[in-house]
Structures are given as C-alpha cells and as structure tokens.
N, C-alpha and C positions, 0 to 999 in steps of 0.2 A: 542442503541448503535452502532450503525455502525456511521466510521471513514471512511468521506471524504478524498477518493485520485486525486490528479491535477493527467488525463487525458491527456495531452501535445504532438499533431502529428510537429514531426522534421523531418523537410526536411531532408536528407540522404548527406547532403554536410558538408566539412569542415568546421568547424567551427559554424556552428547550432547547437549544444551542447555546447559546449564554450557561446555562448550566454543567452542559458537558466542561466547554473550556474553564474553565471556572472552578469543576471540582478539579481538574487536571496540574492545571496552574496551583494551586494551591497546594496539592501533593508534587511541585517539582517535576509531573511530568507535561517534558520537554516533544509535540509535535515535530514530528519528521517531515512529516506529508498525510494529506488529505487529499478527501475526493467525497459530495457530496449528493446525491442525487433523491430529487422529493417530486410526492409524489403529492396531491391533493389532503390527503390525510395526515400521511410522511411520513421520510426525507429519513438512508439509506445512509449515515456514514462510515467511512469508509476511514480509520489510520494505519498510520506509522510510528510510533511511542519508539523512547527511546529505553521505559519499563514497561514492557506489556505483558508482565504476569499482579506489577503492581497497580499497573493501569485497569487490566481486568477485577481487580481484585475490591479496591476503588470505585468503582464507576455501578458494577455491580451491586455494593453496600448500603449505594444510595440507590434504591428502587430506577440502573438505569438498565435495558436488554440489550447487552453488552455478548460475542459469542465472540472465537478467534478465528477464522482463515489462514488457511496457508495459502501466500502464494510466492510469484518469482518479481525478486524487483533484478537489472541488470542497468549495467551503464550502457547508454552508449556515445554517438561527437556529440555537440552544441554545434546541429551542420544537418541544409535542406537533403533530404531525404534518406538519415542514417534511420529514422525512426521505418520508412518503407520496408527499406533490405530488414530492418530486425523484426520485422513482421515476415517478410518472405522468408526467412529462413525456416519460421517454426512454420510455417504455408508447406514450405518444402517435405519439411518433416511426420506434414500430417498432425499438428496442434493446432485443436482449433482459443481465439482471443476469446472469450466468453466479455469481460469490460479488462480496462486497462485503464492509467494517469497516469503521468509525471511531470517533477515537481526539474525546477534546474540545482546541479549539483553545486555546496560550499564550497567548495574545492574545485579546482582541475578546470579546464573546458567542456570539460560531459554534462551527462543529464540522464535523469532514471526515470525508466520507467518498470512501472510495478502495473500484473499480466494475472487476471487471472485466468489459469487456464485447469482440464481436465483433469491434466497429467503434471506435475511440474518436477519431481522425477528425467521427462522426460525431453520439455520445453530444455532445461537444464543442461543436460547433454546436445543438442543440441547446437543450443548459443555458444557455450562453453567451445562443443568443437573447428565455430567460426571462430570463436574470438572473441566472444567480449567477457564481463568481465559478471558473474553472474554472481549479487551478494545476501550475507547468512545475516537475520539479527545481530551478532558483532560486530555487523557496520552504520548500523542505525541508530551507534551507546554517542554519544557526546568525547 
C-alpha cells in the first residue's frame, strides 16, 4: 500500500523550483503534497502527485534528477495530540521515522501525514492495527 513519492534534487538557484513546477503544470500533473529541504548548494523536493509515472518521465526527459521513494501515508484526526499518538504507535512497534511531512485533507476533517520509514509494511501493519487509514497511490488521484 505504500505511496510512490518523487524525490527531486534541485540546484539551489533562482528559478530552478519554478522550472520543475512549470513542467508539471504544463503536463497537467497535479501536486497533492510537497516538502522541500535545502542546503547551501541544493534542495531536496519531495512530491506526491496524481500521476507519478508520467511525472517521472516528463521530469527525467527534461534533465531533472528524480527518483521514486516509497513512503507511507496515513490519515490522522485534525486535533491536538493526534500526531503524537500516531508516532507513538510506530515507536511502540519499534519503527523509526526518518522524516515526515503533513498536509490537510481536501475532504473530511483529517490531515495526512507522509512518513519515510525503513519498513513500510511493518508501519502499515502497526497503523492499520491501531485503526488508522493508510493510503495508497489511488487515494492521491483527483
């Protein structure tokens, strides 16, 4: 059930992020979630899009360094303490979170958290057992 995330290495120069987002827009690829972390020389852009395969091709054909990373996405309630409870489920199962980012759901009252962990299947099992809705690629399509 893991979601395929685009991991894009972006040169830390004016206009580089615009080039990537423009390319996606021109190809009618919708961004569902994103995170960016930067250093002095480059950034790491992480994207969940509605057409991962086409985005991979379009970006790659246009010289963008991109790879697919499988991540876990889970719906959590939009209220204080919800993230802490979710992370506790993973910690109690011995699962370390490498990174995460979140976004509000476009429908319902929840939020979505995207998690990078060493063992997606174990994380999905622990979260499902605790009553969480774990998302898949189909959930990211408009």
